[in-house]
N, C-alpha and C positions, 0 to 999 in steps of 0.2 A: 459494847457486847450486842449491839443493836443486830450485827450481820449474823451473829450467832443463831439469834431468834428466827432471822429469815432463810437461814440453811435449814432449820428445825421445820419450819413451814413449809418449805419446798420439798423436804424429803418426805414429810406426811402426804403431801398433794400428789407426788410422783411415785409414792409407794417405795422408796428408796430405805432400806434398812439402815439405820444409825444406831450407834451405841447408846444403851439405856443410860439414864442420869445416874443411877445408884452404881453401875459399872464404871462409868467414866470418873466418878468422885473416887471410887476404889483405886483405880490406876493412877489417877492425878496425885493421890496420897502417896503411893509408892514412889512415883517420879520425884515429888518434893523431898522424901526422904533422902534419895540419892542425891539429887540437887544440892542439899545441904553439904555433903561430904565430898563431893566430886567437882572440879574446876568446870568440867562440861559433862552433860547427861546425854547419851546417845539412844534414841528409841528406834527401832524398826517395826513397822505396821505392814502385815500381810492383809490387804484389803483396804484400801482406802474409802470406797463408796465415792461420796462428794467431798470427802477433806474434813467433815465434821469433827471426828475424834483427833485427827492430827493437829488441828488447830487448838482444840481444848488441851491436847497434851503440851504443845509448844509454849501454850500461855501460863503453865503451872509455874515456869520461872524463865528468866533470861538466859540462863546457860543450857537450856534444853534445845536439842537439834532432833528433827524428826525425818526419817526417810520412810516413804510409804509407797506401797505399789498396788496398782489396779490393773485388772484385765479387760475391763470394759471401757473402751474409747470414751463413750459420750460421759460417763461418769469421771473418767479420769481428767477430761476436759474441764468439766464442773468443777472438780477439786483443783484443779490448777487455779481456775478463775476465782474459787472463794479464799485460797490460799493468798492470792495476790491482793484481793480486796481487804483481807485482814490484815496486809501489811507483813506477813511472816514469810515472804518468799527466801529471805536470807537464812531463815532457820528451819524451813521445811522443803525437802526436795521430793517431788512427786515424780514417780517413774511409772511408764505406761508398759504393761507386759505381763507374762504369766509367771508368776512367783516361783513355779516350779522350773523354769528354765533360766530366769534372769538371774545373772551373776552379780550379787552384792558383795562388795569388799568392805573390810572394817568390822569392828567390834561394836557390839550394842549391849548397853547396861539393861535394856528391857526390849524385849520382842513380844508383840502383841498378835496373836494369830487369830483372825476374824474374816476369814474368806470361806471357799467351798468347804464345806464340813466334811465331806467324803475325803479330802485330801489333808486332812489334820495331821496324820501321821506322817506322811511324806513332807509336809512344811516342816513339822518338828524336827525329823530326822534332817532336813537339807540345813535349815538356820541354826542348829544348835551348834554349829561349827563358828558362827558369827556370835556366839553369845561371849561377853567380856567375863572375866574373872569375878565371881560374886554376882553376876547377872541373873535375871529372872525371865521366863518365858510365861506368859499369860494367854490361855485360851479361852474364848467366850462361846456362849451359846451350848454350853454342855448340857443343859436341862431341855432345851428345845421345847419351850413352851410346856415343860411337864411331861413330854411323850417318853423321854429317856427313862424316866422312873415309871411310867405308865403308858405302854405301847397300845392300850386298848383306846386311847383319846383320838387315835386316827384309824381309819379304814383303808386310806389311800395306800396303794402298795409301794408307789415310790418314795413316799414319806416314809413308810415303815423300814424301807431299805437303808434310808439315810440315817433313820433313828440307830438302827442297827449298827452303822458305820460310827456314830459318835459313842455308843456303847462299847465298840472294840477299841477306839481311841482312849476312852476312860481306863479300860483294861490295861492298855499299852502303857499309860502314865502310871497306873499303880503298881505295874510289874517291872518298871523301867530300872535296872539296876544302876544306871549312872546318874539318875535323877531322883530327887526325892519332891513329892508333889503334895500340895494341900487344895482342898476342893471347898468351895465357898458358894452359899446359895444367893449369893449376890446377883442382881439383875435376871440374867438368864442363866444362871450357872457358869461359875468361872474357876479356873484352876491356876495356880501359882507354881511353877516347877523351878526348882533350883539343882545345881550340880551335887551330887552325893558327896 
């Protein structure tokens, strides 16, 4: 677990956003539940950053396989290195590319959306096709540091614009006839969507 602490330290120093402990625990518990009933668990992560969450997900159980996509080349390379250093190259596939145009084949039991917030609806619409029967889509940062509930917390125009897009995504989830979504105040606000 030493390298996990090192990755966390690096993320803090370099201001790389990584998953909150509470959110990670929540997702790992879901992965664990699936791992008990399926011979293999396939996780797709939109937004690798430096590989921290992918490593944590893969470590949940020996039968967990993670595919993770990152658009930033430096972060992607760092994620590759961290995955390799963690000895998980056989169970974590790191992909460099734009998740909106990258073609991902296969079915996933859990899809984790944690990339460009303004694109959440597009990510959801694209990757729902890759969701396995009984699978779930988890979206992170739906509170966005409390600003989604209280827009007066920021005076920054571009931040306000982004927050409004997150609010639109939440509305999209609530009114989506094909999925039922639960919202949790865990970490920075997350949702869990299942096919209706």
